[in-house]
N, C-alpha and C positions, 0 to 999 in steps of 0.2 A: 503362787497364783494358780488357781484351778484351771483346767483345760478349757472349761466353758468360757472363761474370761479371755484366754488366749485367742480363742476362735472369734469372739466378739470384737477384739481390738484389731484383728487382722482384716476384718471386712472393709474398713475404709481404705486400707492399703490395696486390697484387691480392686476396689472401685477405681482408685486412682490409676492402677495399672491398666484396667480395661479402658479408661478414657485415654490414656496415652497411646495404647496399642491401636484403638479404633476398631470399628466392626470389620474392616477389610485387612487387618493385620498391620496397618501403617501407624503413623503418629497422628493424633487429632488435636487441633487447637481450638479453643473457644474464645470469643471476644472477652476482654477484660483488661485491667490495668497492667498485667504482665504479659499480655498476648504478643506484643512486639518482640520482646526478649525471647519468649518461647518459640515464636515462629523462626527467628533467625538462628536460634540454636538448632532447631529441627533441620533447617537447611544445611547447617554446617555439619551436623552429625548424621545426616541421612545415609542409609546404606543403598547401594545400587539395587534396584528392584523394589524399592520401598515407595509408599504413598503417604503424602502429607495431606491430611483431610482438614479443610477449613470449615467450621460450623457456620451456620447462618448468623449474620450480624455484621457490624461495622468495626473494623480494626483501625485504631488511630495510630499512625506511624509517623515518626519524626525523622527517621533515617531510611535510606534506601536499602532494599533487600538484595541478596546475592545468592546464587547457587552455582557451584562448580563440581558437583557430584554427578556422574552420569546415571541414566536409567532411573530417573525419579519422576513421579507424577505428583503434581499439586492440584488438588481438586477441591472446589468449593461446593456450596449447596445450590448455586445458580447465579447467573451474572447479575441478577437484581436482588440477590439474597445475601451474598457474601461480598463485602466491600472492603477493599484495602484503601483507606483514606489517607492521602499524603498532604492534606491541606496545611499541616504544620511542619512540613518537611524542612529540615535544616541542612541536610547534607546529602550528597549523592547526585550523580548526573542523570539518573533515571529512578523510577520507582522500583523496578525489579530488573536485575541484570542476571542473565543465564549464559554461562560460558562452558557448558558441558553438553555431551551428546545424548540423544535418545531421551529427551525430556518432553513431557506432556503437561500442558497447562490448560485447565478446563474449569468452566462454571464458576468464574468469579469475576469481580470488577476491580479496576484500578482507577482511582479518581484523584485529580488535582495535584499531580506530581509537579515538582519543581522544574524538572526537565523532561525527558522522554518518558513514556508510560512503561511499557515492557520492552526491553532490548535483549536480543540474544545474539551473541558474537562468536564466530567460529564454531558454531554448533552443527552437528550432523544429525538429522532426524529430530527436528524441533516442531512440536504441534501446539498450535494455538486453537483451542476448540471452545466455543461459547464464551469468549472472553469479551468484556466491555471495558473500554478505556474512554474516559470523558474528562473534560474540564467544565466544572459546573457554572463558571461565570460567563459562558458563551464564547463566541469567537473573539480572542484578544491576542495582540502581539506578544504578550508575556506568557501565553500558554506554552507548554512543552512543544518541541518541533514535531516529534513523531509519537503516534499512539502505539501501534504494534510494529516493532522495529527489528526484524531479523536482518543481519548484515554479516557478510563474509561467511555465509552458511551454505549448507546444501541439504537437499530433502526437507523442504520447508512446507508445511501445511498450515494455512489459516482458513478456518471455516466457522460459519455460523456466529461470527463475531460482529461487534458493533463499536465503532469509534467516532467520537464527536469532539470537535473543538481544537484539533491539532494545528499549530501555526506553520507547519510544513506539509506533512502528509499523514493522513489518518492510518492507513495501512501501507507501510513502506517496506519493500524488500530490495536490498541493494548489494551489489557485488556478490551475488549468490547464484546457485544453480539448482535445477530441479525444484520447481516452486508450483504450488497450487494455492490460489486464493479463491475461495468459492463461498457462495450462499451467505455473504456478509453484508453489513449495512455501513456505509461511510457517509456522514452527513455533517455539514457545517465545519468542514476542515478547509484549508487552503486547497490541497489536493486530496481527493477522496482516497484513491489507491494509486500508488506509484511503484513501477518496476524500473529500477535504475541500474545500469551497468550489470545486468544479469542475463543469464541464458537459460532456455528451456523453462518457460513459465506459462501456465494456464490460468487465466483470470476469467471466471465465469459464474453465472447465477447470482451476481451481486446487485444490490440496489445502491446507486451512488447519486445523491441528491442534495441540493442546497449547499454544495461546496463552491469554491471559486472555480476549479476545474475538477472534472469528474475522474477520468482514468488517464494517467501519464505513462508513457513508455519512453524513457530517456536513456541516453548514453552521454557521459560527461567526461572531459579530459582531466589529466593529472590525478587520477585515482589508481590505487594499486591493482584494481581489476577493471579492464575496459573491454570494449568489443561485445556489447550486449547483442543477443540475437535469439531468434526462435521463441517468439512470444505470440500466444494466441489470446485474443480478447474477444469473448463471444457470450451470447445469451445473458447479457447484463441489461438492467434498467438504468439509463443515464439521463435523468430528467431534472428540469428546474435547478440547475446549478447556477446560482445567482447571489452567492455571498461575496461581498467586496473583499479584495485581496488583503489579508491582514498579516502577511509574512513579514518578519523583521527585515530591515533594510540590508541588502546584500545577498539574500538568499535567492538561489536560481529560480525558485518558484514564484518569486516576487514579480516575474515577468509574465506569469499566467494571467490572461484576461479573464475577468469575471464573466461567467457564461460560456466557458469552454467545456465541451463534452468530452472528447478524447483527443489527446495530443500525442503524436508520435514524433520524437526528435532524435536524429542522429543514431537510430538503431537499425538493425538489419533483420530481414525476414520476420516481419510483424504482420499477423493476420487479424483483421477486425471483421467480425461477421456475426450475423443474427442478433445484433443488439437493437434495443429500442432507444432512440434518441429523441427527446422531446423538450421543447421550450428552453434550450440552452442559448442564451441571449446573443452571445458573440458569434460562435460557430460550433456546429455539431462535431466535425472531425477536422483537425488541423494537422498537416504533415509538414514538418519544418526542419531546417538546418539549424545547428547550434549558432546563435547569433553573436556571441562574444568573441573577443580575441583570445588566443591560446598559444602556448609555446611548447606543445606536446607533439612531437614528430610522429608519434605512433597513433594519434587520434584521427579518426575520420568523422568529420562533422555532419555529413549528409546522411539522410535516411535512405535506405536501399531495400529493395525487395519487399515493398509494402503492398498488401492486398486488402482492399476494402470491398466487401461483397455482402449482399443479402441483408443489409440493415434496414431498419424502418425509421423514417424521419418525420417529425411533426413539429410545426412551428419553428422557432429558433431563428437566429440571425437578425433579429429586429432591434436589438439593444447592444450593438458592438461597443466594447469597453476598452478604454485606455489606449496606450500606444499601439498595441497589436491590432486592436479593433480599428484604429485610424489608418494604419497601414493597409489593412485588407480593404476597407471601404473606400480608400483613396483609389483603388483599382477596380473594385467590383460594384461599388455602390451598396445600397441596402434594398431588401434584406440580403445579408450575406449568404452565399450558396451553402448548401448542406456540407460539402466537403471542399476544403481549400488546401492546395499545395503551394508553398511558396515558390516552387520552381527553380530553386537554387541547386545548381549542379557544379561539380568541379570545373574550374575555368579551362583546364586542359581538355575537357571533354564536352564543353558547352555546345559545340556544333553537332557532335555525334551522340551525345548522351552517353549511356553506358551499355553494358551487355544486357541482353534480354532478362537475365536472372536478377538484375539489380534495378530494374525499373519500378516505377509506381503504377499499380494497377487498380482500376475502379471498375466493378461490375455490379451495378445497382439497377433497381427497377426504373422503368420509365417514369419520368417526373422528378427524379433525384437531380439536384443541381450541384454543379462542380465548377471550380475555377482553378486554373494554374496561373499564378500571379507572374511567372516569368521575371522574377525579381532582378536577376543578373542582366537579362536583356533590357529591362526597364531602366536599370542604373546606367548601362552603357548607351542606350538610345532612349532617353527620357520622353521623347515626343511619341513613343509607341507604348501606350499604357493599357491596351485592350487585353484582358485576360483570355486564355483559351478555355472555353466552356464545353468543348466536345469531349464527353466521356468516352466515346468510341475510340478516339485516338489512343486511349490508354487501356482498352479492354485487353485482357490477357490473363496470364496466371503465373504464379510462382509456386513451387512445392510447398504444401502446408507442413508445418512441423508435426511430428508425431505427438500424440497425447502424452503428457507427463505421467510417469508411474513412480509412486513413492513407496519405499520399502515399509514404512510404518503403516500403510494402508493394506498391506498384504496379510496382516494378522489381526485386523480389527473390522468391526462392522462398518 
């Protein structure tokens, strides 16, 4: 064979090599009948420091994906351009599972997973950037529980992402530390954003609308990591949270009343400030003790060191929902005050409350309404059901947690 023919036959091989290598030196995948197998193979064989590029289009996947190689970037062409579709998923508890460190996920969508959308577990430096997770059938009990779901992780960044339709929480960060959730949109989930059993978290710049509850900061018993603390929720738009609760029976978020703006439960050193809360039908801000029985001697069910300040309130409290709404209005009537604290404190400290550092503090503009329900007192003395509406009794301060700093942001724009 002459040399000119050898060169001609090598050209297709060179083209295939360039496609696989990608413009940035990583691996590129394009939609097609073999894309699922190619993508999972790329995730298995990825080298640390490599990038997997997902071209524009829809990838039809019947099995969950997984990555356990550190220092890998998975990058699509845009959250509305590159779509991983799991509508025919047969196996896997989530669409995408990441169990390695220093992973960046950006510019793609995950739709209609059988279980959770994207889960990262035990990951250090995990970044979700411009990720969209959605269930296309609207709010349904059969949707996956969580959309973006980092758990037991540290140095977590979620930014510029969108989650719709989760039957528990759209953006959920649990049992983790050093967390930023910012500039994202959560809509038509049971909980828009939830920080649970976690410490050192900043939640800001987000739009949380048409969920059952907007932003939840919880601490729950009987989990490997407890004692959540040092959470800042600020500069968020929390408006029109009006979706009926569609959580499966038995889920803790099933107790969240439709029309809850922000709920702080059994967490410590939580600062809620500079948020806009509008038209949340049950209550804009609810501060509450964990309501269920538990057998965990290490668990503290009461919220402590909560600071509510400088927020803007508009409308709301005119359509209280469910058992929670009934309990509140049984004491306050309607409209429900902007800020409601159940007033439950440890029985051993009922008469003296707690140290100054553990109190509930409210410092809001004139015209903001508040109620302490005194639920322990009203249980012991049911003929006394008048709430304390005097914000001034609770004016004070607790030290604000420091801003969260993440290592992955030290070397990126």
